[in-house]
N, C-alpha and C positions, 0 to 999 in steps of 0.2 A: 549150969546149964544140961540138960538133956543130951546130949547126943541120938545123930536119927538112926533108926533101925537099923544095921544090916540081914539086905537078902541072901543068900546061901545064891553063889555061883549059876549052880545048878536049874535055877530058877526061873533066872534067867537070857537062859544059853535055851531052855526047854520053846519048842516054836509052835502057835496057835492053834488048832486042829483046821485041818484044810473045811474049808466048806465046798462038797459035793454040790454043783446047780447043775439039778438035771434037765432035759430036755421041756419037763412038765412042768419045775419049776418056773425053768424060764421064760415061759409061755404064758405063762400064770399071770409074770413079769409085765412082763408086757404086755397083755391084753388091757392093761388098766392102760395105756397110754390113747389119748381123748378121741385121734383122728389119725384116719387114717395114710395122714401126709406126714404123717410123724414115725412112720415107720420107717423110713428111709435113713436114717444117720442111725440109729442101730442095727439097721441091717448092711452097712457098709465099716460094722467095727468091725467084724468077725463073719469068718463062715459057717459057725456052731449056731449067729443068731439070724446070720439068711435061710438057713437051712431051714429054721425054725419058724420064723414070719414067713417066706415063702410054701411052707407044706396049706398045702386044700382047706385041712381040721383044720388049722390057725386061722386063715385067711372065712371061715367055713364062719368060725364064732366069733370071731372080731368084727366080723360084715354081723350078725346078728345082734351084738352089745351095740353099736355105735352104726345106727342106719343113715344110709346119707340124708340130707337136708333136701328136706320139697322148697327150691325154688323161687316153684311157680309154676302155672296153667296154664294150656293154651285152651283159645278160644275160636269158635270157629263162626259167634255171627257176621261179622263182616269184615270177613276176611280172617287172618289169622292175626290173632291179638295175644299178643302175649301178661300175665298180669301176674308182676309181682308177687310174693308170699308173702 
């Protein structure tokens, strides 16, 4: 039976290259969350996430991609009647 291949100890100790998470990359990831209410949990994770989420440019992009749902309309024919959508 063949013995398992031996690895060089230096290969095992070499650290993996670090991923540089820039604000732009983080914003592109967070913009894919489905609703505005889903931004609360990542905002509580760390100050960097909160800074990106609270920026005006991010919130403007998020609202453009995820408009508020239409809940209904008001009809004023015989008093204020709410017509759900």
